[in-house]
N, CA and C of each residue as an Amber inpcrd file, in Angstrom:
protein
   708
  18.5450000   1.6880000  -4.5680000  18.3820000   0.6230000  -5.5880000
  17.9420000   1.3540000  -6.8660000  18.3840000   0.4610000  -7.8610000
  17.9030000   1.2550000  -8.9400000  17.0500000  -0.1270000  -9.8530000
  16.5770000   0.2110000 -10.9140000  15.5560000  -0.7580000 -11.6390000
  16.2390000  -2.2110000 -11.7470000  17.5550000  -2.2420000 -12.3100000
  18.1950000  -3.5480000 -12.5010000  18.1690000  -4.4830000 -11.3590000
  18.4630000  -3.8010000 -10.1450000  18.5660000  -4.4160000  -8.9310000
  17.3110000  -4.9290000  -8.5460000  16.2320000  -4.1990000  -8.6690000
  14.8660000  -4.7240000  -8.4960000  14.2250000  -5.8050000  -9.3240000
  14.8950000  -5.7210000 -10.5720000  14.4320000  -6.6650000 -11.2570000
  15.0190000  -8.0620000 -11.1890000  16.3700000  -7.8840000 -10.7750000
  17.0590000  -9.0710000 -10.2600000  16.6360000  -9.7640000  -9.2600000
  16.0480000  -8.9750000  -8.1920000  15.3970000  -9.6470000  -6.8520000
  14.3220000 -10.3240000  -7.3320000  13.6130000  -9.7830000  -8.0660000
  12.1980000 -10.5580000  -8.7260000  12.6050000 -11.7080000  -9.2800000
  13.6970000 -11.7840000 -10.1900000  14.0450000 -12.9830000 -10.9490000
  14.4900000 -14.1600000  -9.8820000  15.4860000 -13.6940000  -8.9340000
  15.9780000 -14.6400000  -8.0520000  14.6360000 -15.3490000  -7.2390000
  13.8550000 -14.2730000  -6.7760000  12.7340000 -14.9760000  -6.0170000
  11.9120000 -15.8860000  -6.7420000  11.5870000 -15.4610000  -8.0820000
  10.8840000 -16.5420000  -8.9920000  11.5590000 -17.8190000  -9.2220000
  12.9670000 -17.7950000  -9.3130000  13.7830000 -18.9570000  -9.4680000
  13.7490000 -19.8690000  -8.1280000  13.7240000 -19.1910000  -6.9220000
  13.7640000 -19.9010000  -5.7980000  12.3490000 -20.4850000  -5.5120000
  11.2550000 -20.0690000  -6.0600000  10.0900000 -20.5270000  -5.9070000
   9.5520000 -21.2960000  -7.0600000  10.3770000 -21.5520000  -8.1030000
  10.2270000 -22.4030000  -9.2080000   8.9310000 -21.8580000 -10.0800000
   8.9460000 -20.7180000 -10.2320000   7.9080000 -20.2200000 -10.9680000
   8.4650000 -19.4920000 -12.1810000   7.9510000 -18.8850000 -13.2130000
   8.4260000 -18.2310000 -14.2880000   7.8720000 -16.7080000 -14.1770000
   8.7180000 -15.8810000 -14.5450000   8.4570000 -14.2270000 -14.4760000
   7.2210000 -14.3380000 -15.2570000   7.1270000 -14.8550000 -16.3770000
   5.6940000 -14.8220000 -17.2960000   4.3970000 -15.0080000 -16.3420000
   4.6130000 -16.2820000 -15.5520000   3.5380000 -16.6040000 -14.5890000
   3.2860000 -15.5170000 -13.4990000   4.2900000 -15.0770000 -13.1970000
   4.1020000 -14.0070000 -11.8470000   3.2720000 -12.7930000 -12.5930000
   3.8480000 -12.3060000 -13.6330000   3.0770000 -11.1500000 -14.3430000
   1.6240000 -11.6130000 -14.7840000   1.3860000 -12.5300000 -15.0490000
   0.1360000 -13.0480000 -15.4320000  -0.7640000 -13.1700000 -14.2370000
  -0.3780000 -13.6990000 -13.3810000  -1.1100000 -13.8950000 -12.1060000
  -1.2910000 -12.5720000 -11.2370000  -0.3940000 -11.7750000 -11.4350000
  -0.6550000 -10.4170000 -10.7380000  -1.2480000  -9.3490000 -11.5750000
  -1.8660000  -9.8360000 -12.8020000  -2.3150000  -8.8810000 -13.9590000
  -1.4700000  -7.8050000 -13.9950000  -0.2870000  -8.0850000 -14.4130000
   0.7480000  -6.9570000 -14.7980000   1.1150000  -7.2700000 -16.2630000
   1.2180000  -6.0400000 -16.8900000   1.6690000  -6.2320000 -18.3690000
   2.8740000  -6.9490000 -18.6880000   3.0280000  -7.9260000 -19.6310000
   4.0450000  -8.6310000 -19.8840000   5.4370000  -7.8100000 -20.0270000
   5.2870000  -6.5390000 -20.5660000   6.3810000  -5.5630000 -20.8160000
   6.8620000  -5.1870000 -19.5820000   6.4060000  -5.4590000 -18.4070000
   6.7520000  -4.7070000 -17.2340000   8.2690000  -4.8780000 -16.8700000
   8.8900000  -6.0860000 -17.1190000  10.5350000  -6.2640000 -16.9140000
  11.2050000  -5.4600000 -17.9360000  10.8230000  -5.4170000 -19.2240000
  11.3520000  -4.6460000 -19.9970000  11.4390000  -3.0350000 -19.6840000
  10.2890000  -2.7430000 -19.3700000  10.1210000  -1.1520000 -19.0890000
  10.8540000  -0.9090000 -17.7600000  10.8200000  -1.6970000 -16.7610000
  11.7190000  -1.6880000 -15.6040000  13.1340000  -1.4400000 -15.8580000
  13.7600000  -2.3430000 -16.8590000  15.1960000  -2.4140000 -16.8740000
  15.7100000  -1.2710000 -18.0130000  15.0190000  -1.2820000 -19.2500000
  15.3480000  -0.6640000 -20.2520000  14.8670000   0.9710000 -20.3600000
  13.5240000   1.1030000 -19.6760000  13.0080000   2.3000000 -19.8800000
  13.0010000   3.0340000 -18.5560000  13.5550000   2.4910000 -17.4570000
  13.9140000   3.1320000 -16.2520000  12.5440000   3.5320000 -15.4860000
  11.3580000   2.9920000 -15.8180000  10.0720000   3.1510000 -15.4300000
   9.8700000   2.6070000 -13.9270000   9.6590000   3.4460000 -12.9080000
   9.4400000   3.1580000 -11.5940000   7.9250000   2.3470000 -11.3670000
   7.9940000   1.3010000 -10.8420000   6.5060000   0.6610000 -10.7300000
   5.7680000   1.4560000  -9.8690000   4.3130000   1.2150000  -9.8160000
   3.4550000   1.7040000  -9.0040000   3.4600000   0.9990000  -7.7780000
   2.7980000   1.6670000  -6.7380000   2.4770000   0.5320000  -5.4380000
   1.7200000  -0.4050000  -5.6990000   0.7790000  -0.2370000  -6.6520000
  -0.1470000  -1.1300000  -6.8580000   0.5840000  -2.6580000  -7.1000000
   1.5100000  -2.3150000  -8.2460000   2.2090000  -3.5790000  -8.9260000
   3.1170000  -3.9200000  -7.8430000   4.0130000  -3.2120000  -7.0370000
   4.9050000  -3.5460000  -5.9190000   4.1620000  -4.6730000  -4.8500000
   3.0690000  -4.1020000  -4.6410000   2.2520000  -4.8500000  -3.5020000
   1.7900000  -6.1820000  -4.1530000   1.3800000  -6.1060000  -5.3040000
   0.8590000  -7.4680000  -6.0930000   1.8020000  -8.3820000  -6.2970000
   3.2260000  -7.8850000  -6.5430000   4.2490000  -8.8070000  -6.6340000
   4.8140000  -9.3590000  -5.3640000   4.7970000  -8.4980000  -4.4200000
   5.2580000  -8.9170000  -3.0850000   4.3190000  -9.9310000  -2.4150000
   2.8220000  -9.8940000  -2.7590000   2.1060000 -10.6430000  -2.2330000
   2.2150000 -12.1580000  -2.8190000   2.3120000 -11.9680000  -4.1420000
   2.3380000 -13.3160000  -5.0430000   3.7360000 -14.2220000  -4.6060000
   4.7780000 -13.3080000  -4.2680000   6.0140000 -13.9380000  -4.0250000
   6.2150000 -14.3870000  -2.5580000   5.0550000 -13.8190000  -1.7840000
   5.2470000 -14.0770000  -0.2660000   6.4590000 -13.5170000   0.3190000
   6.7770000 -12.2470000   0.1460000   7.8470000 -11.6360000   0.7560000
   7.2860000  -9.9890000   1.0420000   8.3830000  -9.4050000   1.7880000
   7.9370000  -8.0160000   2.3140000   8.3510000  -6.9600000   1.0480000
   7.7560000  -5.8420000   1.1960000   8.0460000  -4.8500000   0.1250000
   9.4360000  -4.3150000   0.2000000  10.0060000  -4.1990000   1.5820000
  11.2610000  -3.7310000   1.8940000  12.2910000  -4.8560000   1.2450000
  12.0100000  -6.0640000   1.1320000  12.9990000  -6.9280000   0.7510000
  12.9860000  -6.8060000  -0.9090000  11.8080000  -6.5530000  -1.6420000
  11.7120000  -6.3180000  -2.8290000  12.6950000  -4.9470000  -3.2550000
  12.6220000  -4.1570000  -2.2410000  13.2910000  -2.8390000  -2.5910000
  14.8500000  -2.8990000  -2.1710000  15.2520000  -3.9480000  -1.6630000
  16.5360000  -3.9390000  -1.0200000  16.8520000  -3.4160000   0.1330000
  15.7770000  -3.1830000   0.9250000  16.0660000  -2.3800000   2.0990000
  16.2310000  -3.1890000   3.4290000  16.2780000  -4.5390000   3.1540000
  16.4490000  -5.7690000   4.2360000  16.8390000  -6.9800000   3.5000000
  17.5020000  -7.7830000   3.9980000  18.0140000  -9.1800000   3.3200000
  16.9610000  -9.9620000   3.8600000  16.1280000  -9.7440000   5.0450000
  15.0780000 -10.7480000   5.4210000  13.7610000 -10.5310000   4.6180000
  13.1910000 -11.4510000   4.1010000  12.0930000 -11.3970000   3.2030000
  10.7960000 -10.9060000   4.0760000  10.7560000 -11.2880000   5.4510000
   9.7720000 -11.0710000   6.2780000   9.7680000  -9.8010000   7.1440000
  10.8480000  -9.5400000   7.5850000  10.9760000  -8.1220000   8.3890000
  11.5250000  -7.1940000   7.7670000  11.1100000  -5.8010000   7.9920000
  11.8810000  -4.6610000   7.5760000  12.7260000  -4.1480000   8.6520000
  14.2270000  -4.0340000   8.4150000  15.0710000  -3.6710000   9.3880000
  15.5520000  -2.2810000   9.3320000  14.9700000  -1.4590000   8.5060000
  15.3760000  -0.0960000   8.0550000  15.0410000   0.7500000   9.4520000
  15.8810000   1.6030000   9.9020000  15.6550000   2.2360000  11.0800000
  16.0990000   3.7190000  10.8010000  16.0150000   4.2040000   9.6260000
  16.6100000   5.5290000   9.2020000  15.6870000   6.5140000   9.6410000
  14.4140000   6.4230000   9.6060000  13.3670000   7.4490000   9.7450000
  12.5370000   7.4710000  10.8610000  12.7740000   6.4850000  11.7350000
  11.8830000   6.3580000  13.0210000  12.4980000   6.9170000  14.2850000
  11.9690000   7.5510000  14.9850000  12.4310000   8.1900000  16.3260000
  12.1090000   6.7740000  17.3900000  13.0030000   6.1020000  17.8690000
  12.7020000   4.8800000  18.5930000  12.2620000   5.3110000  19.9170000
  12.3300000   6.5020000  20.2820000  12.1120000   6.7550000  21.6080000
  10.5390000   7.4750000  21.6530000   9.7770000   7.3890000  20.5640000
   8.4440000   7.8410000  20.3080000   7.6240000   6.9020000  19.6800000
   7.2650000   5.8940000  20.4980000   6.4090000   4.7630000  19.8730000
   5.0230000   5.4850000  19.2870000   4.7560000   4.8060000  18.2360000
   3.5160000   5.3980000  17.4770000   3.6230000   6.6030000  16.7420000
   4.7540000   7.1880000  16.6950000   5.0620000   8.5350000  15.8300000
   5.1510000   8.2330000  14.4330000   4.7120000   8.9030000  13.5530000
   4.8810000   8.6280000  12.1590000   5.9450000   9.8420000  11.5420000
   7.0400000   9.3000000  10.9380000   7.8240000  10.3390000  10.5270000
   8.1710000   9.9470000   8.7990000   8.2580000  11.1340000   8.1300000
   8.3840000  11.0320000   6.7370000   9.5900000  11.8390000   6.3140000
   9.9790000  11.4650000   5.0850000  11.0440000  12.1830000   4.5450000
  10.2450000  13.6490000   3.9000000  10.6580000  14.6020000   4.6140000
   9.9720000  15.8090000   4.1300000  10.0490000  16.5790000   2.7870000
  11.4060000  15.9740000   2.0610000  11.5910000  16.3680000   0.8200000
  10.5310000  15.6260000   0.0310000  10.0430000  14.5320000   0.4630000
   9.3200000  13.6530000  -0.4590000   7.7760000  13.9930000  -0.2650000
   7.4310000  14.2360000   0.8940000   6.1960000  14.6050000   1.3130000
   5.8190000  15.9400000   2.0160000   5.2780000  16.8390000   1.7670000
   5.1230000  18.1760000   2.5850000   3.6960000  18.6950000   2.0490000
   2.9420000  19.3610000   3.0650000   3.0420000  19.0710000   4.4030000
   2.7160000  17.5450000   4.7380000   2.7700000  17.4030000   6.1810000
   2.3990000  15.9420000   6.6120000   1.8190000  16.1910000   7.9610000
   0.6100000  15.5870000   8.2410000  -0.1520000  15.3740000   9.4790000
   0.7490000  14.4630000  10.4510000   1.2310000  14.7660000  11.4340000
   2.0460000  13.8160000  12.3710000   1.0820000  13.2490000  13.2690000
   1.1950000  11.8640000  13.5850000   0.1850000  11.2340000  14.7590000
   1.2070000  11.0370000  15.7350000   1.0870000  11.8820000  16.8670000
   2.0270000  11.7430000  17.5710000   1.5910000  11.0270000  19.2370000
   0.1100000  10.7680000  19.2430000  -0.3230000  10.0680000  20.2520000
   0.2390000   8.6930000  20.7560000   0.4520000   8.3540000  22.0420000
   0.5810000   7.1190000  22.3030000  -0.3920000   6.1240000  22.1200000
  -0.3410000   4.8900000  21.1760000  -1.3180000   4.0000000  21.0820000
  -1.7870000   3.5040000  22.4760000  -2.9150000   3.0460000  22.6470000
  -3.4740000   2.3680000  23.9460000  -2.9530000   0.9770000  23.7660000
  -2.7610000   0.3360000  22.7640000  -2.3040000  -0.9960000  22.5470000
  -1.1460000  -0.9840000  21.3430000  -0.0600000  -1.5730000  21.9530000
   1.2170000  -1.5070000  21.2000000   1.7540000  -2.6640000  21.1410000
   1.7330000  -3.4830000  19.8610000   2.1020000  -4.7070000  19.8460000
   3.2650000  -5.2710000  19.0060000   3.9030000  -4.3540000  18.5280000
   4.9730000  -4.7620000  17.6100000   6.2280000  -3.7910000  17.4010000
   7.3880000  -4.3870000  17.1840000   8.5370000  -3.3400000  16.7820000
   8.8160000  -3.2700000  15.5610000   8.1430000  -4.1310000  14.6450000
   8.3640000  -4.2630000  13.2760000   8.0480000  -3.0080000  12.3560000
   9.0420000  -2.4220000  11.8010000   8.6890000  -1.3290000  10.8410000
   8.1100000  -1.7510000   9.6690000   7.3750000  -0.9130000   8.8760000
   6.6760000  -1.0890000   7.6550000   7.1350000   0.1470000   6.6900000
   7.2980000  -0.1170000   5.3090000   7.5260000   1.0780000   4.3820000
   6.1180000   1.6920000   4.2260000   6.4190000   2.9490000   4.0590000
   5.4960000   3.9230000   3.4350000   5.5560000   4.0670000   1.9070000
   4.6380000   3.5640000   1.2460000   4.7140000   3.3390000  -0.1910000
   4.4540000   4.5790000  -0.9020000   3.6960000   5.4470000  -0.5470000
   3.2240000   6.5410000  -1.6180000   1.9620000   7.0240000  -0.9400000
   1.2770000   7.6410000  -1.9240000   0.0920000   8.3830000  -1.6380000
  -1.2530000   7.6050000  -2.2000000  -2.3690000   7.6100000  -1.6460000
  -3.4010000   6.8160000  -2.1460000  -4.6210000   7.9720000  -1.9920000
  -5.4810000   8.0130000  -3.0580000  -6.8120000   8.7880000  -3.1090000
  -7.7230000   8.2480000  -3.9800000  -8.3730000   8.9760000  -5.1390000
  -9.1300000   8.3470000  -6.1980000  -8.4760000   8.0920000  -7.3200000
  -7.1380000   7.9440000  -7.2100000  -6.3250000   7.9120000  -8.4930000
  -5.1820000   7.0640000  -8.4010000  -4.3370000   7.4880000  -9.2300000
  -3.0090000   6.3850000  -9.2080000  -2.0820000   7.0810000  -8.0350000
  -1.6460000   6.2570000  -7.3010000  -0.6700000   6.6640000  -6.2450000
   0.4850000   7.3180000  -6.7750000   0.9950000   8.5470000  -5.8570000
   2.1060000   9.2610000  -6.3930000   3.2920000   8.3860000  -5.8570000
   4.1400000   7.6750000  -6.3930000   5.1090000   6.8200000  -6.0040000
   6.1940000   6.7680000  -6.9580000   7.3380000   6.8040000  -6.5350000
   8.7470000   6.4410000  -7.0100000   9.5410000   5.6220000  -5.9660000
   9.5680000   4.4090000  -6.2120000  10.4130000   3.5450000  -5.0530000
  11.9100000   4.2500000  -4.6770000  12.3410000   5.2030000  -5.5860000
  13.7190000   5.7590000  -5.5130000  13.5670000   6.8600000  -4.5430000
  12.3540000   7.3940000  -4.3370000  11.8900000   8.5690000  -3.1620000
  11.8540000   7.6510000  -1.8930000  12.3200000   8.0580000  -0.9630000
  12.1020000   7.5910000   0.4200000  11.1440000   8.2590000   1.1620000
   9.7470000   7.6480000   1.1100000   8.8420000   7.9280000   1.8490000
   8.8590000   7.7950000   3.3090000   9.9450000   7.0000000   3.8600000
  10.1420000   6.7410000   5.1640000   9.3470000   5.3360000   5.6560000
   9.4540000   5.2360000   6.9480000   8.8850000   4.0040000   7.4880000
   8.0060000   4.2310000   8.8050000   7.3240000   3.3000000   9.4720000
   6.6600000   3.5670000  10.4920000   6.3830000   2.2230000  11.2420000
   6.2740000   2.2810000  12.5300000   6.0330000   1.2010000  13.3070000
   4.6320000   1.0340000  13.4520000   3.7490000   0.1680000  13.0220000
   2.1380000   0.1350000  12.9230000   1.8740000  -0.3320000  14.5320000
   0.5890000   0.2990000  14.7740000  -0.1500000  -0.1580000  15.7870000
  -0.5280000  -1.5300000  15.6410000  -1.0450000  -2.0360000  14.5030000
  -1.2720000  -3.4580000  14.2110000  -0.2670000  -4.1630000  13.7930000
   0.1930000  -5.1420000  14.4080000   1.2480000  -5.9310000  14.1220000
   1.1280000  -6.7080000  12.6190000  -0.3030000  -6.7710000  12.0480000
  -0.3750000  -7.4160000  10.9520000  -0.4040000  -6.6280000   9.7860000
  -0.1800000  -5.3300000  10.0440000  -0.1120000  -4.3830000   8.9350000
   1.1570000  -4.6620000   8.1610000   1.1500000  -4.8180000   6.6630000
   2.1290000  -4.9860000   5.7230000   2.9310000  -3.7510000   5.2660000
   2.0860000  -2.7770000   5.0420000   2.7100000  -1.3490000   4.5800000
   1.8190000  -0.1830000   4.9760000   2.4630000   0.7750000   4.6080000
   1.4580000   2.1500000   4.8260000   1.3640000   2.8390000   3.5950000
   0.5330000   3.7190000   3.5330000   0.1800000   4.7560000   2.5150000
  -0.2820000   6.0990000   3.0560000  -0.1220000   7.1700000   2.5330000
  -0.5810000   8.4140000   2.9810000  -1.8800000   8.8990000   2.2190000
  -2.7460000   9.2150000   3.2240000  -4.0310000   9.6820000   2.5060000
  -3.9390000  11.0160000   1.8870000  -4.4280000  11.0940000   0.4160000
  -4.4580000  12.4430000  -0.0780000  -5.7200000  12.9550000  -0.6440000
  -6.5210000  13.7980000   0.2200000  -7.8520000  14.2400000  -0.0310000
  -8.6850000  13.9260000   1.1320000  -9.9120000  14.3140000   1.1200000
 -10.9450000  14.3600000   2.2180000 -11.9250000  13.4600000   2.2820000
 -12.1340000  12.6450000   1.3440000 -13.1690000  11.7580000   1.1500000
 -13.4640000  10.7120000   2.2460000 -12.3100000  10.4830000   3.0420000
 -12.5440000   9.6550000   4.2630000 -12.8090000  10.3600000   5.5880000
 -12.8620000  11.4680000   5.4020000 -12.7960000  12.6730000   6.6850000
 -14.4170000  12.3540000   7.3820000 -14.5300000  12.4480000   8.6020000
 -13.3210000  12.8160000   9.5160000 -12.5010000  11.5300000  10.1360000
 -12.6220000  10.2800000   9.5980000 -11.7900000   9.1610000  10.1810000
 -10.5630000   9.2580000   9.7220000 -10.1850000   9.4880000   8.4970000
  -8.9150000   9.4740000   8.0460000  -8.5710000  10.8390000   7.3660000
  -7.7540000  11.5560000   7.9730000  -7.5090000  12.9670000   7.4670000
  -6.4500000  13.0750000   6.2520000  -6.4610000  14.0640000   5.5680000
  -5.7070000  14.2470000   4.4360000  -4.1120000  14.3610000   4.8960000
  -3.2780000  13.8380000   4.2940000  -1.7060000  13.5990000   4.6410000
  -1.7160000  12.6320000   5.7010000  -2.6240000  11.7680000   6.3550000
  -2.4040000  11.0610000   7.4130000  -2.0080000   9.5640000   6.7540000
  -1.2180000   8.9310000   7.6990000  -0.6950000   7.6550000   7.3410000
  -2.0040000   6.5810000   7.3200000  -1.9900000   5.5770000   6.6760000
  -2.9200000   4.6450000   6.5540000  -2.3490000   3.3200000   6.8010000
  -2.4900000   2.3940000   7.7320000  -1.9200000   1.2080000   7.8670000
  -2.8200000   0.2240000   7.0210000  -1.7960000  -0.7620000   6.2760000
  -2.7730000  -1.4710000   5.5760000  -2.2870000  -3.1050000   5.5670000
  -3.2840000  -3.9250000   5.9040000  -3.2090000  -5.3830000   6.0300000
  -3.3010000  -6.0130000   4.4560000  -2.2600000  -6.4960000   4.0860000
  -2.4200000  -7.3370000   2.5480000  -3.3980000  -8.4500000   2.7670000
  -4.3950000  -8.1840000   2.0230000  -5.3920000  -9.3400000   1.7710000
  -6.3390000  -9.1090000   0.3090000  -6.9170000 -10.0230000  -0.1220000
  -7.5720000  -9.8790000  -1.3680000  -8.9330000  -9.8300000  -1.2190000
  -9.5550000  -9.7550000  -0.1780000 -10.9810000  -9.8760000   0.2370000
 -11.4640000  -8.6940000   1.2120000 -12.6260000  -8.2560000   1.2210000
 -13.1670000  -7.2850000   2.1790000 -14.6130000  -7.8240000   2.5320000
 -14.9390000  -7.8180000   3.8190000 -16.3970000  -7.6600000   4.3230000
 -17.0680000  -6.5260000   3.7490000 -18.5250000  -6.6440000   3.8310000
 -19.3590000  -5.4620000   3.4320000 -18.9000000  -4.4310000   4.3940000
 -18.7060000  -3.3450000   3.9020000 -18.6180000  -1.9460000   4.8530000
 -17.0850000  -1.8930000   5.4980000 -16.2480000  -2.8370000   5.1080000
 -14.7870000  -2.6160000   5.5840000 -14.1670000  -1.5290000   4.6290000
 -13.2180000  -0.8730000   5.3700000 -12.4550000   0.2090000   4.4350000
 -11.2000000  -0.6620000   3.9200000 -11.1010000  -0.2300000   2.6260000
  -9.7060000  -1.0450000   2.0490000  -9.2510000  -0.2200000   1.0710000
  -8.2070000  -0.6390000   0.3070000  -7.4970000  -0.0570000  -0.5520000
  -7.8360000  -0.7740000  -1.8070000  -8.3810000  -0.3280000  -2.8110000
  -9.0130000  -0.9040000  -3.7760000  -8.5070000  -0.5070000  -5.2680000
  -8.3520000  -1.1390000  -6.1210000  -7.7630000  -0.9180000  -7.3500000
  -8.7280000  -1.2510000  -8.3080000  -9.0640000  -0.1430000  -9.1620000
  -9.9840000  -0.1920000 -10.3520000  -9.4020000   0.2320000 -11.4630000
  -9.2310000  -0.7600000 -12.5700000  -8.5440000  -0.4220000 -13.7310000
  -7.2110000   0.1000000 -13.5730000  -6.4830000  -0.2930000 -12.5120000
  -5.0770000   0.1730000 -12.4200000  -4.9890000   1.3620000 -11.5410000
  -6.1860000   2.1960000 -11.0330000  -6.2240000   3.3830000 -10.2480000
  -6.5080000   2.8370000  -8.7510000  -5.8400000   3.3510000  -7.7530000
  -5.9950000   2.8880000  -6.3960000  -7.0090000   3.9010000  -5.6610000
  -7.8760000   3.4370000  -4.6360000  -8.6070000   4.3870000  -4.0000000
  -8.8630000   3.6570000  -2.6000000  -8.8930000   4.6050000  -1.4610000
  -9.2050000   4.1660000  -0.1310000 -10.7490000   4.5330000   0.0800000
 -11.4640000   3.5000000   0.2790000 -12.7880000   3.4930000   0.4560000
 -13.5460000   2.3970000   1.1280000 -14.7940000   2.5070000   1.5750000
 -15.6940000   1.4740000   2.2460000 -16.0770000   0.6810000   1.0290000
 -16.0830000  -0.5160000   1.1580000 -16.2480000  -1.5910000   0.1480000
 -17.7430000  -2.2670000   0.3980000 -18.4920000  -2.2360000  -0.6910000
 -19.6940000  -3.0230000  -0.7970000 -19.8060000  -3.7780000  -2.0660000
 -20.2780000  -4.9800000  -1.8780000 -20.4860000  -5.8700000  -3.1240000
 -21.9660000  -6.2820000  -3.3590000 -22.5660000  -6.1940000  -4.6170000
 -23.9410000  -6.2950000  -4.7780000 -23.7660000  -7.2560000  -6.1730000
 -25.0530000  -8.0630000  -6.3060000 -24.9930000  -8.9910000  -7.5630000
 -24.4590000  -8.4500000  -8.8810000 -24.7610000  -7.3010000  -9.0850000
 -24.4730000  -6.5070000 -10.5120000 -23.2550000  -5.5110000 -10.2960000
 -22.8210000  -5.1250000  -9.1340000 -21.9190000  -3.8740000  -9.3360000
 -21.3100000  -4.0800000  -7.8320000 -20.3440000  -3.0190000  -7.5810000
 -19.6100000  -2.7640000  -6.4650000 -19.8440000  -1.3050000  -6.2150000
 -19.9270000  -0.9580000  -4.7350000 -19.7820000   0.2800000  -4.4190000
 -18.8330000   0.7120000  -3.6170000 -18.1290000   1.8310000  -3.8800000
 -16.8960000   2.2570000  -3.1380000 -17.4200000   3.5640000  -2.4480000
 -17.6670000   3.2890000  -1.1790000 -18.4570000   4.5660000  -0.5030000
 -17.3460000   5.4820000   0.2670000 -17.3750000   6.7150000   0.1620000
 -16.6070000   7.7120000   1.0920000 -17.2500000   7.8130000   2.3160000
 -16.4770000   8.2410000   3.3980000 -17.1860000   8.5920000   4.6690000
 -17.7160000   9.9970000   4.5750000 -17.0170000  10.8520000   3.9830000
 -17.2150000  12.3130000   3.7090000 -18.5760000  12.5190000   2.8580000
 -19.7940000  13.1030000   3.2530000 -20.9940000  12.9490000   2.6770000
 -20.7150000  13.8960000   1.4040000 -19.7060000  14.8780000   1.4380000
 -19.5750000  15.6340000   0.2460000 -18.9400000  15.0020000  -0.7660000
 -18.6070000  13.8000000  -0.9410000 -18.1920000  13.0990000  -2.1050000
 -19.1520000  11.9470000  -2.5850000 -19.0780000  11.7740000  -3.8410000
 -19.9720000  10.8960000  -4.4040000 -19.4880000   9.2800000  -4.2750000
 -20.4430000   8.4450000  -4.2100000 -20.1560000   6.8590000  -4.2190000
 -19.5990000   6.7790000  -5.4550000 -18.5750000   5.6440000  -5.7050000
 -18.2690000   5.1200000  -7.0150000 -18.7500000   3.9510000  -7.1040000
 -19.6070000   3.9920000  -8.3110000 -20.2460000   2.5440000  -8.7460000
 -19.2370000   2.0050000  -9.6940000 -19.1220000   0.6100000  -9.5140000
 -18.0610000  -0.0960000 -10.5560000 -19.0270000  -1.3260000 -10.8130000
 -19.3210000  -1.4470000 -12.1720000 -19.9590000  -2.6600000 -12.5960000
 -19.2120000  -3.9070000 -12.6380000 -20.0850000  -5.0440000 -12.4450000
 -19.4110000  -6.3500000 -12.4570000 -19.4760000  -6.8140000 -14.0490000
 -18.4440000  -6.4880000 -14.6400000 -18.1990000  -6.9970000 -16.0000000
 -16.7430000  -7.2010000 -16.5100000 -16.6900000  -7.9540000 -17.5720000
 -15.4790000  -8.4230000 -17.9160000 -14.5280000  -7.2760000 -18.5860000
 -15.0510000  -6.0150000 -18.7300000 -14.1620000  -4.9710000 -18.9370000
 -13.7250000  -3.9780000 -17.6840000 -14.1160000  -4.6160000 -16.5240000
 -13.8570000  -3.8160000 -15.2060000 -12.8080000  -4.9570000 -14.5120000
 -11.6840000  -4.3250000 -14.1220000 -10.7410000  -4.8460000 -13.5060000
 -10.6380000  -4.3040000 -11.9410000 -11.5800000  -4.9100000 -11.0450000
 -11.4420000  -4.4640000  -9.7290000 -10.5600000  -5.5150000  -8.8540000
  -9.6420000  -5.0480000  -8.1010000  -8.7590000  -5.7980000  -7.1990000
  -8.6050000  -5.1330000  -5.7860000  -8.9130000  -6.1500000  -4.6950000
  -8.7070000  -5.4220000  -3.5300000  -7.2510000  -5.8450000  -3.0060000
  -6.6710000  -4.6370000  -2.6900000  -5.2480000  -4.7740000  -2.4770000
  -4.9700000  -4.8810000  -0.7950000  -5.9120000  -4.5930000  -0.0680000
  -5.6390000  -4.5710000   1.4000000  -6.7050000  -3.9940000   2.1320000
  -6.7680000  -4.5420000   3.4200000  -7.6270000  -4.0790000   4.3790000
  -7.0490000  -2.8720000   5.2800000  -7.7880000  -1.6940000   5.3690000
  -7.3000000  -0.6880000   6.1630000  -7.3720000  -1.0430000   7.7260000
  -6.3280000  -0.7500000   8.4830000  -6.2920000  -1.0590000   9.9520000
  -6.2070000   0.4480000  10.6390000  -7.3110000   0.7020000  11.1610000
  -7.3340000   2.0300000  11.8040000  -6.7440000   2.0820000  13.1220000
  -6.0500000   3.2000000  13.1680000  -5.2890000   3.3590000  14.5890000
  -6.2990000   3.6910000  15.6170000  -5.8570000   3.7540000  16.8330000
  -6.8280000   4.0220000  18.0090000  -7.2150000   5.6910000  17.8940000
  -6.4760000   6.3560000  17.2940000  -6.8850000   7.8250000  17.1870000
  -7.8260000   7.9760000  16.0910000  -7.6460000   7.0840000  14.9890000
  -8.7120000   7.2100000  13.7990000 -10.0600000   6.6790000  14.2310000
 -10.0840000   5.4100000  15.1930000 -11.1930000   4.7040000  15.7720000
 -12.1130000   5.8110000  16.4580000 -11.3070000   6.5520000  17.0960000
 -12.2520000   7.5670000  17.9360000 -12.8940000   8.6710000  17.2890000
 -12.6000000   8.8620000  15.9520000 -13.1230000   9.8660000  15.1080000
 -14.6000000   9.3410000  14.7430000 -14.8200000   8.1190000  14.7440000
 -15.9570000   7.4900000  13.9550000 -17.0300000   8.3480000  14.8230000
């Protein structure tokens, strides 16, 4: 898929839902030049923006990227070994090295694949939707997409280069692990909200807590809740 095709899908979805592209971008807190940059400057959107658009338009990431004709289900089967339930596989040209999770999950509830959108750490995800990061069948049937952990701030629960299953939602309870955007940069941390600030806490004590003030100059958005796999839960 190229940028023009992605833009066309966004416009068609907006038309079908009787909303304007302008309203879409405003509600997703995306710069109004997004569509121009997408089509004319060939700038690939970040995972943060793709997730926001998919959530607002109530469709799957794979539908936006043209990987399925069904807005709710990803039918792509190109990178998953159907004989190994729970095995994460990636395009090795896009991501290397990668920690594979090859253990059979104790609870396996879905056959729906989700896309791996890129990497997440304490900064902007490394993503171009023209690079195939692969797909995964998640243990949690509610997971919307996956990211690849980059760094050790959530060690020993989430390992560097390990897949993170994400449930798209805009709120987190105190202490839940989530994917959080702060002024356009995404990170995976434990979330805490206090009267005058937020705290994004790592699990690894070698890393510092990120303090985010509650002010008009700070744009903090929750992009999803991390659904730990059975293997990850055992590391707590």
